PyMOL Python script that loads the backbone (N, CA, C, O; Angstrom):
from pymol import cmd

cmd.read_pdbstr("""\
ATOM      1  N   MET A   1      74.287  53.529 121.770  1.00  0.00           N
ATOM      2  CA  MET A   1      74.487  52.090 121.856  1.00  0.00           C
ATOM      3  C   MET A   1      73.132  51.406 121.741  1.00  0.00           C
ATOM      4  O   MET A   1      72.157  51.819 122.369  1.00  0.00           O
ATOM      5  N   ASN A   2      73.087  50.362 120.935  1.00  0.00           N
ATOM      6  CA  ASN A   2      71.840  49.637 120.763  1.00  0.00           C
ATOM      7  C   ASN A   2      72.084  48.141 120.930  1.00  0.00           C
ATOM      8  O   ASN A   2      73.185  47.716 121.279  1.00  0.00           O
ATOM      9  N   PHE A   3      71.045  47.347 120.676  1.00  0.00           N
ATOM     10  CA  PHE A   3      71.131  45.907 120.865  1.00  0.00           C
ATOM     11  C   PHE A   3      72.284  45.296 120.066  1.00  0.00           C
ATOM     12  O   PHE A   3      72.996  44.430 120.573  1.00  0.00           O
ATOM     13  N   GLU A   4      72.467  45.737 118.838  1.00  0.00           N
ATOM     14  CA  GLU A   4      73.529  45.185 118.001  1.00  0.00           C
ATOM     15  C   GLU A   4      74.901  45.438 118.610  1.00  0.00           C
ATOM     16  O   GLU A   4      75.799  44.607 118.479  1.00  0.00           O
ATOM     17  N   ASP A   5      75.070  46.575 119.274  1.00  0.00           N
ATOM     18  CA  ASP A   5      76.347  46.893 119.905  1.00  0.00           C
ATOM     19  C   ASP A   5      76.682  45.918 121.033  1.00  0.00           C
ATOM     20  O   ASP A   5      77.856  45.686 121.320  1.00  0.00           O
ATOM     21  N   LEU A   6      75.679  45.357 121.663  1.00  0.00           N
ATOM     22  CA  LEU A   6      75.901  44.446 122.781  1.00  0.00           C
ATOM     23  C   LEU A   6      76.004  42.987 122.351  1.00  0.00           C
ATOM     24  O   LEU A   6      76.251  42.125 123.195  1.00  0.00           O
ATOM     25  N   GLN A   7      75.826  42.684 121.081  1.00  0.00           N
ATOM     26  CA  GLN A   7      75.863  41.291 120.632  1.00  0.00           C
ATOM     27  C   GLN A   7      77.212  40.627 120.883  1.00  0.00           C
ATOM     28  O   GLN A   7      77.250  39.420 121.125  1.00  0.00           O
ATOM     29  N   GLY A   8      78.294  41.346 120.837  1.00  0.00           N
ATOM     30  CA  GLY A   8      79.601  40.771 121.134  1.00  0.00           C
ATOM     31  C   GLY A   8      79.968  40.863 122.598  1.00  0.00           C
ATOM     32  O   GLY A   8      81.077  40.503 122.993  1.00  0.00           O
ATOM     33  N   VAL A   9      79.038  41.346 123.402  1.00  0.00           N
ATOM     34  CA  VAL A   9      79.312  41.585 124.819  1.00  0.00           C
ATOM     35  C   VAL A   9      78.540  40.620 125.710  1.00  0.00           C
ATOM     36  O   VAL A   9      79.124  39.959 126.569  1.00  0.00           O
ATOM     37  N   ILE A  10      77.241  40.542 125.507  1.00  0.00           N
ATOM     38  CA  ILE A  10      76.401  39.630 126.284  1.00  0.00           C
ATOM     39  C   ILE A  10      75.501  38.847 125.342  1.00  0.00           C
ATOM     40  O   ILE A  10      75.198  39.287 124.233  1.00  0.00           O
ATOM     41  N   HIS A  11      75.081  37.680 125.806  1.00  0.00           N
ATOM     42  CA  HIS A  11      74.120  36.912 125.026  1.00  0.00           C
ATOM     43  C   HIS A  11      73.380  35.949 125.941  1.00  0.00           C
ATOM     44  O   HIS A  11      73.778  35.697 127.079  1.00  0.00           O
ATOM     45  N   SER A  12      72.309  35.431 125.409  1.00  0.00           N
ATOM     46  CA  SER A  12      71.487  34.480 126.139  1.00  0.00           C
ATOM     47  C   SER A  12      71.240  33.282 125.237  1.00  0.00           C
ATOM     48  O   SER A  12      70.805  33.426 124.094  1.00  0.00           O
ATOM     49  N   ASP A  13      71.521  32.107 125.762  1.00  0.00           N
ATOM     50  CA  ASP A  13      71.353  30.866 125.005  1.00  0.00           C
ATOM     51  C   ASP A  13      70.779  29.826 125.963  1.00  0.00           C
ATOM     52  O   ASP A  13      71.354  29.585 127.024  1.00  0.00           O
ATOM     53  N   PRO A  14      69.664  29.212 125.609  1.00  0.00           N
ATOM     54  CA  PRO A  14      69.061  28.216 126.503  1.00  0.00           C
ATOM     55  C   PRO A  14      70.013  27.081 126.883  1.00  0.00           C
ATOM     56  O   PRO A  14      69.820  26.429 127.909  1.00  0.00           O
ATOM     57  N   GLU A  15      71.037  26.842 126.064  1.00  0.00           N
ATOM     58  CA  GLU A  15      72.005  25.775 126.336  1.00  0.00           C
ATOM     59  C   GLU A  15      73.110  26.212 127.297  1.00  0.00           C
ATOM     60  O   GLU A  15      73.881  25.379 127.774  1.00  0.00           O
ATOM     61  N   ILE A  16      73.193  27.509 127.584  1.00  0.00           N
ATOM     62  CA  ILE A  16      74.226  28.035 128.486  1.00  0.00           C
ATOM     63  C   ILE A  16      73.542  28.664 129.682  1.00  0.00           C
ATOM     64  O   ILE A  16      72.823  29.654 129.547  1.00  0.00           O
ATOM     65  N   MET A  17      73.763  28.095 130.841  1.00  0.00           N
ATOM     66  CA  MET A  17      73.210  28.618 132.101  1.00  0.00           C
ATOM     67  C   MET A  17      71.691  28.800 132.023  1.00  0.00           C
ATOM     68  O   MET A  17      71.133  29.712 132.633  1.00  0.00           O
ATOM     69  N   GLY A  18      71.037  27.928 131.271  1.00  0.00           N
ATOM     70  CA  GLY A  18      69.574  27.962 131.183  1.00  0.00           C
ATOM     71  C   GLY A  18      69.007  29.224 130.564  1.00  0.00           C
ATOM     72  O   GLY A  18      67.851  29.570 130.808  1.00  0.00           O
ATOM     73  N   GLY A  19      69.811  29.919 129.760  1.00  0.00           N
ATOM     74  CA  GLY A  19      69.328  31.133 129.098  1.00  0.00           C
ATOM     75  C   GLY A  19      69.618  32.415 129.857  1.00  0.00           C
ATOM     76  O   GLY A  19      69.255  33.499 129.400  1.00  0.00           O
ATOM     77  N   THR A  20      70.268  32.309 131.012  1.00  0.00           N
ATOM     78  CA  THR A  20      70.658  33.495 131.771  1.00  0.00           C
ATOM     79  C   THR A  20      71.609  34.331 130.914  1.00  0.00           C
ATOM     80  O   THR A  20      72.539  33.773 130.331  1.00  0.00           O
ATOM     81  N   PRO A  21      71.411  35.643 130.818  1.00  0.00           N
ATOM     82  CA  PRO A  21      72.346  36.481 130.053  1.00  0.00           C
ATOM     83  C   PRO A  21      73.754  36.393 130.651  1.00  0.00           C
ATOM     84  O   PRO A  21      73.950  36.611 131.847  1.00  0.00           O
ATOM     85  N   VAL A  22      74.722  36.072 129.798  1.00  0.00           N
ATOM     86  CA  VAL A  22      76.115  35.939 130.224  1.00  0.00           C
ATOM     87  C   VAL A  22      77.005  36.774 129.314  1.00  0.00           C
ATOM     88  O   VAL A  22      76.605  37.169 128.218  1.00  0.00           O
ATOM     89  N   PHE A  23      78.225  37.037 129.790  1.00  0.00           N
ATOM     90  CA  PHE A  23      79.209  37.701 128.949  1.00  0.00           C
ATOM     91  C   PHE A  23      79.654  36.716 127.868  1.00  0.00           C
ATOM     92  O   PHE A  23      79.923  35.550 128.159  1.00  0.00           O
ATOM     93  N   VAL A  24      79.730  37.183 126.634  1.00  0.00           N
ATOM     94  CA  VAL A  24      80.116  36.341 125.504  1.00  0.00           C
ATOM     95  C   VAL A  24      81.477  35.698 125.784  1.00  0.00           C
ATOM     96  O   VAL A  24      82.412  36.356 126.241  1.00  0.00           O
ATOM     97  N   GLY A  25      81.562  34.401 125.498  1.00  0.00           N
ATOM     98  CA  GLY A  25      82.806  33.669 125.684  1.00  0.00           C
ATOM     99  C   GLY A  25      83.024  33.177 127.101  1.00  0.00           C
ATOM    100  O   GLY A  25      84.072  32.609 127.412  1.00  0.00           O
ATOM    101  N   THR A  26      82.028  33.394 127.970  1.00  0.00           N
ATOM    102  CA  THR A  26      82.144  32.977 129.367  1.00  0.00           C
ATOM    103  C   THR A  26      80.839  32.337 129.813  1.00  0.00           C
ATOM    104  O   THR A  26      79.869  32.261 129.058  1.00  0.00           O
ATOM    105  N   ARG A  27      80.841  31.883 131.047  1.00  0.00           N
ATOM    106  CA  ARG A  27      79.610  31.438 131.692  1.00  0.00           C
ATOM    107  C   ARG A  27      79.309  32.372 132.870  1.00  0.00           C
ATOM    108  O   ARG A  27      78.619  31.989 133.815  1.00  0.00           O
ATOM    109  N   VAL A  28      79.831  33.589 132.802  1.00  0.00           N
ATOM    110  CA  VAL A  28      79.653  34.576 133.871  1.00  0.00           C
ATOM    111  C   VAL A  28      78.376  35.367 133.610  1.00  0.00           C
ATOM    112  O   VAL A  28      78.284  36.094 132.622  1.00  0.00           O
ATOM    113  N   PRO A  29      77.391  35.224 134.497  1.00  0.00           N
ATOM    114  CA  PRO A  29      76.141  35.969 134.312  1.00  0.00           C
ATOM    115  C   PRO A  29      76.342  37.478 134.433  1.00  0.00           C
ATOM    116  O   PRO A  29      77.143  37.955 135.237  1.00  0.00           O
ATOM    117  N   LEU A  30      75.608  38.200 133.629  1.00  0.00           N
ATOM    118  CA  LEU A  30      75.593  39.660 133.697  1.00  0.00           C
ATOM    119  C   LEU A  30      75.232  40.125 135.099  1.00  0.00           C
ATOM    120  O   LEU A  30      75.758  41.129 135.579  1.00  0.00           O
ATOM    121  N   GLN A  31      74.339  39.400 135.754  1.00  0.00           N
ATOM    122  CA  GLN A  31      73.900  39.761 137.095  1.00  0.00           C
ATOM    123  C   GLN A  31      75.069  39.816 138.084  1.00  0.00           C
ATOM    124  O   GLN A  31      75.011  40.566 139.059  1.00  0.00           O
ATOM    125  N   ASN A  32      76.123  39.037 137.848  1.00  0.00           N
ATOM    126  CA  ASN A  32      77.285  39.072 138.742  1.00  0.00           C
ATOM    127  C   ASN A  32      77.928  40.452 138.749  1.00  0.00           C
ATOM    128  O   ASN A  32      78.354  40.933 139.800  1.00  0.00           O
ATOM    129  N   LEU A  33      78.003  41.096 137.579  1.00  0.00           N
ATOM    130  CA  LEU A  33      78.564  42.449 137.518  1.00  0.00           C
ATOM    131  C   LEU A  33      77.667  43.418 138.270  1.00  0.00           C
ATOM    132  O   LEU A  33      78.149  44.236 139.053  1.00  0.00           O
ATOM    133  N   ILE A  34      76.385  43.330 138.040  1.00  0.00           N
ATOM    134  CA  ILE A  34      75.442  44.226 138.717  1.00  0.00           C
ATOM    135  C   ILE A  34      75.530  44.049 140.227  1.00  0.00           C
ATOM    136  O   ILE A  34      75.587  45.031 140.968  1.00  0.00           O
ATOM    137  N   ASP A  35      75.542  42.808 140.681  1.00  0.00           N
ATOM    138  CA  ASP A  35      75.631  42.533 142.124  1.00  0.00           C
ATOM    139  C   ASP A  35      76.931  43.062 142.707  1.00  0.00           C
ATOM    140  O   ASP A  35      76.941  43.622 143.803  1.00  0.00           O
ATOM    141  N   ALA A  36      78.027  42.886 141.981  1.00  0.00           N
ATOM    142  CA  ALA A  36      79.324  43.360 142.463  1.00  0.00           C
ATOM    143  C   ALA A  36      79.330  44.879 142.614  1.00  0.00           C
ATOM    144  O   ALA A  36      79.781  45.403 143.632  1.00  0.00           O
ATOM    145  N   LEU A  37      78.834  45.576 141.610  1.00  0.00           N
ATOM    146  CA  LEU A  37      78.818  47.038 141.672  1.00  0.00           C
ATOM    147  C   LEU A  37      77.879  47.535 142.766  1.00  0.00           C
ATOM    148  O   LEU A  37      78.199  48.485 143.480  1.00  0.00           O
ATOM    149  N   GLU A  38      76.723  46.893 142.894  1.00  0.00           N
ATOM    150  CA  GLU A  38      75.789  47.266 143.957  1.00  0.00           C
ATOM    151  C   GLU A  38      76.403  47.032 145.329  1.00  0.00           C
ATOM    152  O   GLU A  38      76.102  47.752 146.280  1.00  0.00           O
ATOM    153  N   GLY A  39      77.262  46.026 145.430  1.00  0.00           N
ATOM    154  CA  GLY A  39      77.910  45.703 146.693  1.00  0.00           C
ATOM    155  C   GLY A  39      79.123  46.561 146.992  1.00  0.00           C
ATOM    156  O   GLY A  39      79.776  46.369 148.017  1.00  0.00           O
ATOM    157  N   GLY A  40      79.435  47.499 146.119  1.00  0.00           N
ATOM    158  CA  GLY A  40      80.530  48.421 146.362  1.00  0.00           C
ATOM    159  C   GLY A  40      81.861  48.014 145.760  1.00  0.00           C
ATOM    160  O   GLY A  40      82.863  48.696 145.975  1.00  0.00           O
ATOM    161  N   GLU A  41      81.898  46.920 145.012  1.00  0.00           N
ATOM    162  CA  GLU A  41      83.139  46.516 144.360  1.00  0.00           C
ATOM    163  C   GLU A  41      83.442  47.438 143.188  1.00  0.00           C
ATOM    164  O   GLU A  41      82.540  47.993 142.560  1.00  0.00           O
ATOM    165  N   SER A  42      84.723  47.587 142.912  1.00  0.00           N
ATOM    166  CA  SER A  42      85.131  48.331 141.720  1.00  0.00           C
ATOM    167  C   SER A  42      85.100  47.378 140.521  1.00  0.00           C
ATOM    168  O   SER A  42      84.978  46.163 140.677  1.00  0.00           O
ATOM    169  N   ILE A  43      85.212  47.950 139.342  1.00  0.00           N
ATOM    170  CA  ILE A  43      85.297  47.118 138.138  1.00  0.00           C
ATOM    171  C   ILE A  43      86.535  46.237 138.213  1.00  0.00           C
ATOM    172  O   ILE A  43      86.490  45.066 137.838  1.00  0.00           O
ATOM    173  N   ASP A  44      87.639  46.797 138.696  1.00  0.00           N
ATOM    174  CA  ASP A  44      88.867  46.017 138.808  1.00  0.00           C
ATOM    175  C   ASP A  44      88.675  44.815 139.731  1.00  0.00           C
ATOM    176  O   ASP A  44      89.147  43.719 139.429  1.00  0.00           O
ATOM    177  N   GLU A  45      87.993  45.013 140.842  1.00  0.00           N
ATOM    178  CA  GLU A  45      87.741  43.895 141.759  1.00  0.00           C
ATOM    179  C   GLU A  45      86.872  42.832 141.094  1.00  0.00           C
ATOM    180  O   GLU A  45      87.118  41.635 141.245  1.00  0.00           O
ATOM    181  N   PHE A  46      85.856  43.276 140.357  1.00  0.00           N
ATOM    182  CA  PHE A  46      85.013  42.331 139.639  1.00  0.00           C
ATOM    183  C   PHE A  46      85.842  41.533 138.639  1.00  0.00           C
ATOM    184  O   PHE A  46      85.733  40.309 138.572  1.00  0.00           O
ATOM    185  N   LEU A  47      86.662  42.220 137.873  1.00  0.00           N
ATOM    186  CA  LEU A  47      87.464  41.548 136.841  1.00  0.00           C
ATOM    187  C   LEU A  47      88.486  40.594 137.448  1.00  0.00           C
ATOM    188  O   LEU A  47      88.806  39.572 136.842  1.00  0.00           O
ATOM    189  N   GLU A  48      89.003  40.909 138.631  1.00  0.00           N
ATOM    190  CA  GLU A  48      89.915  39.984 139.316  1.00  0.00           C
ATOM    191  C   GLU A  48      89.190  38.686 139.666  1.00  0.00           C
ATOM    192  O   GLU A  48      89.769  37.603 139.583  1.00  0.00           O
ATOM    193  N   GLY A  49      87.936  38.800 140.052  1.00  0.00           N
ATOM    194  CA  GLY A  49      87.151  37.627 140.414  1.00  0.00           C
ATOM    195  C   GLY A  49      86.660  36.836 139.219  1.00  0.00           C
ATOM    196  O   GLY A  49      86.371  35.645 139.331  1.00  0.00           O
ATOM    197  N   PHE A  50      86.566  37.497 138.073  1.00  0.00           N
ATOM    198  CA  PHE A  50      86.065  36.849 136.849  1.00  0.00           C
ATOM    199  C   PHE A  50      87.002  37.197 135.689  1.00  0.00           C
ATOM    200  O   PHE A  50      86.645  37.986 134.814  1.00  0.00           O
ATOM    201  N   PRO A  51      88.197  36.608 135.685  1.00  0.00           N
ATOM    202  CA  PRO A  51      89.201  36.982 134.674  1.00  0.00           C
ATOM    203  C   PRO A  51      88.819  36.647 133.233  1.00  0.00           C
ATOM    204  O   PRO A  51      89.461  37.134 132.302  1.00  0.00           O
ATOM    205  N   SER A  52      87.790  35.829 133.030  1.00  0.00           N
ATOM    206  CA  SER A  52      87.376  35.528 131.659  1.00  0.00           C
ATOM    207  C   SER A  52      86.563  36.669 131.043  1.00  0.00           C
ATOM    208  O   SER A  52      86.365  36.701 129.828  1.00  0.00           O
ATOM    209  N   VAL A  53      86.095  37.601 131.869  1.00  0.00           N
ATOM    210  CA  VAL A  53      85.363  38.770 131.366  1.00  0.00           C
ATOM    211  C   VAL A  53      86.386  39.847 131.013  1.00  0.00           C
ATOM    212  O   VAL A  53      87.272  40.160 131.808  1.00  0.00           O
ATOM    213  N   ARG A  54      86.257  40.400 129.832  1.00  0.00           N
ATOM    214  CA  ARG A  54      87.161  41.474 129.412  1.00  0.00           C
ATOM    215  C   ARG A  54      86.666  42.821 129.940  1.00  0.00           C
ATOM    216  O   ARG A  54      85.463  43.043 130.073  1.00  0.00           O
ATOM    217  N   ARG A  55      87.587  43.692 130.232  1.00  0.00           N
ATOM    218  CA  ARG A  55      87.242  45.035 130.717  1.00  0.00           C
ATOM    219  C   ARG A  55      86.293  45.727 129.743  1.00  0.00           C
ATOM    220  O   ARG A  55      85.336  46.372 130.170  1.00  0.00           O
ATOM    221  N   ALA A  56      86.543  45.603 128.454  1.00  0.00           N
ATOM    222  CA  ALA A  56      85.690  46.257 127.451  1.00  0.00           C
ATOM    223  C   ALA A  56      84.249  45.765 127.549  1.00  0.00           C
ATOM    224  O   ALA A  56      83.314  46.532 127.321  1.00  0.00           O
ATOM    225  N   GLN A  57      84.066  44.481 127.890  1.00  0.00           N
ATOM    226  CA  GLN A  57      82.710  43.949 128.038  1.00  0.00           C
ATOM    227  C   GLN A  57      82.010  44.599 129.230  1.00  0.00           C
ATOM    228  O   GLN A  57      80.861  45.026 129.122  1.00  0.00           O
ATOM    229  N   ALA A  58      82.699  44.673 130.354  1.00  0.00           N
ATOM    230  CA  ALA A  58      82.098  45.264 131.546  1.00  0.00           C
ATOM    231  C   ALA A  58      81.763  46.742 131.306  1.00  0.00           C
ATOM    232  O   ALA A  58      80.686  47.204 131.684  1.00  0.00           O
ATOM    233  N   ILE A  59      82.666  47.465 130.692  1.00  0.00           N
ATOM    234  CA  ILE A  59      82.436  48.884 130.402  1.00  0.00           C
ATOM    235  C   ILE A  59      81.269  49.053 129.442  1.00  0.00           C
ATOM    236  O   ILE A  59      80.462  49.966 129.615  1.00  0.00           O
ATOM    237  N   ALA A  60      81.160  48.195 128.436  1.00  0.00           N
ATOM    238  CA  ALA A  60      80.061  48.287 127.468  1.00  0.00           C
ATOM    239  C   ALA A  60      78.707  48.098 128.149  1.00  0.00           C
ATOM    240  O   ALA A  60      77.743  48.787 127.817  1.00  0.00           O
ATOM    241  N   VAL A  61      78.633  47.170 129.097  1.00  0.00           N
ATOM    242  CA  VAL A  61      77.383  46.942 129.823  1.00  0.00           C
ATOM    243  C   VAL A  61      77.018  48.167 130.657  1.00  0.00           C
ATOM    244  O   VAL A  61      75.863  48.592 130.679  1.00  0.00           O
ATOM    245  N   ILE A  62      77.998  48.722 131.333  1.00  0.00           N
ATOM    246  CA  ILE A  62      77.740  49.918 132.155  1.00  0.00           C
ATOM    247  C   ILE A  62      77.314  51.081 131.264  1.00  0.00           C
ATOM    248  O   ILE A  62      76.383  51.813 131.600  1.00  0.00           O
ATOM    249  N   GLU A  63      77.982  51.250 130.146  1.00  0.00           N
ATOM    250  CA  GLU A  63      77.646  52.333 129.213  1.00  0.00           C
ATOM    251  C   GLU A  63      76.240  52.150 128.655  1.00  0.00           C
ATOM    252  O   GLU A  63      75.494  53.121 128.526  1.00  0.00           O
ATOM    253  N   ALA A  64      75.874  50.917 128.324  1.00  0.00           N
ATOM    254  CA  ALA A  64      74.521  50.660 127.813  1.00  0.00           C
ATOM    255  C   ALA A  64      73.472  51.029 128.860  1.00  0.00           C
ATOM    256  O   ALA A  64      72.436  51.608 128.532  1.00  0.00           O
ATOM    257  N   GLY A  65      73.743  50.695 130.108  1.00  0.00           N
ATOM    258  CA  GLY A  65      72.824  51.049 131.188  1.00  0.00           C
ATOM    259  C   GLY A  65      72.717  52.557 131.354  1.00  0.00           C
ATOM    260  O   GLY A  65      71.628  53.092 131.560  1.00  0.00           O
ATOM    261  N   ARG A  66      73.848  53.237 131.263  1.00  0.00           N
ATOM    262  CA  ARG A  66      73.861  54.701 131.388  1.00  0.00           C
ATOM    263  C   ARG A  66      73.028  55.341 130.276  1.00  0.00           C
ATOM    264  O   ARG A  66      72.213  56.229 130.527  1.00  0.00           O
ATOM    265  N   LEU A  67      73.246  54.879 129.048  1.00  0.00           N
ATOM    266  CA  LEU A  67      72.514  55.448 127.918  1.00  0.00           C
ATOM    267  C   LEU A  67      71.023  55.168 128.023  1.00  0.00           C
ATOM    268  O   LEU A  67      70.203  56.024 127.691  1.00  0.00           O
ATOM    269  N   LYS A  68      70.673  53.984 128.479  1.00  0.00           N
ATOM    270  CA  LYS A  68      69.246  53.644 128.642  1.00  0.00           C
ATOM    271  C   LYS A  68      68.611  54.561 129.674  1.00  0.00           C
ATOM    272  O   LYS A  68      67.488  55.028 129.482  1.00  0.00           O
ATOM    273  N   MET A  69      69.306  54.820 130.748  1.00  0.00           N
ATOM    274  CA  MET A  69      68.761  55.713 131.786  1.00  0.00           C
ATOM    275  C   MET A  69      68.589  57.128 131.230  1.00  0.00           C
ATOM    276  O   MET A  69      67.606  57.797 131.550  1.00  0.00           O
ATOM    277  N   LEU A  70      69.513  57.586 130.417  1.00  0.00           N
ATOM    278  CA  LEU A  70      69.412  58.923 129.836  1.00  0.00           C
ATOM    279  C   LEU A  70      68.218  59.014 128.885  1.00  0.00           C
ATOM    280  O   LEU A  70      67.606  60.075 128.760  1.00  0.00           O
ATOM    281  N   GLU A  71      67.886  57.910 128.215  1.00  0.00           N
ATOM    282  CA  GLU A  71      66.712  57.890 127.343  1.00  0.00           C
ATOM    283  C   GLU A  71      65.418  58.084 128.151  1.00  0.00           C
ATOM    284  O   GLU A  71      64.452  58.677 127.671  1.00  0.00           O
ATOM    285  N   LEU A  72      65.424  57.581 129.361  1.00  0.00           N
ATOM    286  CA  LEU A  72      64.213  57.603 130.186  1.00  0.00           C
ATOM    287  C   LEU A  72      63.984  58.953 130.877  1.00  0.00           C
ATOM    288  O   LEU A  72      62.878  59.251 131.328  1.00  0.00           O
ATOM    289  N   VAL A  73      65.033  59.750 130.951  1.00  0.00           N
ATOM    290  CA  VAL A  73      64.922  61.045 131.650  1.00  0.00           C
ATOM    291  C   VAL A  73      64.335  62.085 130.736  1.00  0.00           C
ATOM    292  O   VAL A  73      64.163  63.235 131.140  1.00  0.00           O
TER     293      VAL A  73
END
""", "prot")
cmd.dss("prot")
cmd.show_as("cartoon", "prot")
cmd.util.cbc("prot")
cmd.orient("prot")
């Protein structure tokens, strides 16, 4: 997975939330997913709280993080 793979998943635009990375088609910051998972929430719980985020988007972000970590090892 590379940057192009995430273009339909997350984006940053100075006109939306001051440039904070958000899920495409929403105003939900990527950081909300990270905070939810760090706090012990499941993906399902996160998606219930942010129904505008698609499951595929959340999974793609997690997968990108996993692959990045594997590159560093």
